[in-house]
C-alpha positions in Angstrom: 96.8 64.2 14.3 94.6 63.0 11.4 91.1 63.3 12.9 89.6 61.4 9.9 91.8 58.4 10.6 91.0 58.6 14.3 87.2 58.7 13.5 87.6 55.6 11.3 89.5 53.9 14.0 86.8 54.6 16.6 84.1 53.4 14.2 86.0 50.2 13.5 86.2 49.5 17.2 82.4 49.4 17.2 82.2 46.9 14.4 82.1 43.2 15.1 84.4 42.4 12.2 87.8 43.9 13.0 89.4 42.6 9.8 89.0 46.1 8.3 90.9 47.8 11.1 94.3 48.0 9.3 92.7 49.0 6.0 91.0 51.9 7.7 93.8 53.2 9.8 96.8 53.1 7.5 97.2 54.8 4.2 99.4 51.9 3.0 97.9 48.9 1.1 98.8 45.8 3.2 98.9 43.7 0.1 101.4 46.0 -1.7 104.9 44.6 -1.7 108.0 46.7 -1.4 110.2 46.7 -4.4 113.8 46.3 -3.1 115.1 48.2 -6.1 113.1 51.3 -5.1 114.0 51.2 -1.5 116.4 53.9 -0.3 117.8 52.4 2.9 119.8 55.2 4.6 120.3 53.1 7.7 122.3 50.5 5.8 124.7 53.3 4.6 125.0 54.8 8.1 128.1 54.5 10.3 127.9 51.8 12.8 128.2 54.5 15.5 124.5 55.0 15.9 123.5 57.4 18.7 119.8 57.7 19.4 118.3 61.0 20.4 116.0 61.1 23.5 113.2 63.7 23.6 111.9 63.1 27.1 114.6 62.0 29.5 114.6 60.8 32.2 111.7 58.4 31.8 108.9 59.0 34.4 106.0 56.9 35.6 103.3 58.3 37.9 101.0 56.2 40.1 98.1 57.3 42.3 96.3 55.7 45.1 93.7 57.2 47.5 96.3 58.5 49.9 99.5 58.5 48.0 101.1 59.5 44.7 104.3 57.9 43.5 106.6 59.2 40.8 109.2 56.7 39.5 112.1 58.3 37.6 114.5 56.1 35.7 118.1 57.5 35.8 120.6 54.7 35.0 124.2 55.4 35.8 123.3 58.3 38.2 124.1 58.5 41.9 121.9 60.1 44.5 124.2 63.1 44.6 123.9 63.6 40.8 120.2 64.3 41.0 118.4 67.5 42.2 114.7 67.6 42.9 112.7 70.8 43.4 108.9 71.5 43.7 107.2 74.7 42.7 103.4 74.5 43.4 102.4 71.2 41.8 105.3 70.9 39.3 108.2 68.5 40.1 111.5 69.5 38.5 114.3 66.9 38.1 117.8 67.8 37.0 121.2 66.2 37.2 123.7 64.1 35.2 124.4 60.4 34.5 127.5 58.9 33.0 127.5 55.5 31.3 130.6 55.9 29.1 133.0 53.1 28.5 136.5 54.5 28.4 138.6 53.8 25.3 135.8 52.0 23.4 134.4 52.6 20.0 130.7 53.1 20.1 129.0 50.6 17.8 125.4 51.2 19.0 124.2 53.4 21.8 120.7 53.7 23.2 121.4 54.6 26.9 121.6 58.3 27.5 124.4 60.1 29.3 125.2 63.6 30.3 123.1 66.3 32.0 119.3 66.3 32.0 116.4 68.4 33.1 112.7 67.6 33.1 109.6 68.9 34.7 106.3 67.1 35.3 103.0 68.6 36.4 101.3 66.6 39.1 97.8 66.9 40.5 97.2 70.1 42.5 96.9 68.2 45.9 100.6 67.3 45.6 101.7 70.9 46.0 101.6 70.9 49.9 101.8 67.2 50.5 104.6 65.7 52.6 107.2 64.1 50.3 109.7 61.3 50.7 112.4 60.2 48.2 114.6 57.1 47.8 117.1 56.1 45.1 118.1 52.6 44.4 119.3 50.7 41.3 118.9 53.7 39.0 115.3 54.3 40.0 114.3 57.4 42.0 111.0 57.0 43.9 109.3 60.2 45.0 106.3 59.6 47.3 103.7 62.2 48.2 101.3 61.5 51.1 98.0 62.9 50.1 
């Protein structure tokens, strides 16, 4: 992280005139125009079979109330029997597989992930011994902890 840029951003938030925001945050000159001759567009030369890589999968949201914590895990294409949940102290471990393949089709663009996955998320310490309930519907796994 560029701490100098972050400091400039924080200072800008304190200013009444936010027009300087973009100038302070980005190294690029917003007035500078791209020269199409100088552009090296590797995406245009790429195969139409684009497959995106996913660093953190499945996607997870965590919500907390006074007496409950809810973890929502998005696993499209998975079935309840395809997913395994385990808890160790206050860490929730999720593993399993999901299949979204279309048989006999050429992939022109792909963003949805398929295959095996494994992910762990550290939750607040109070969750470690809390009663837990899970439900799975429409590709969303809800894990509720009663605090």
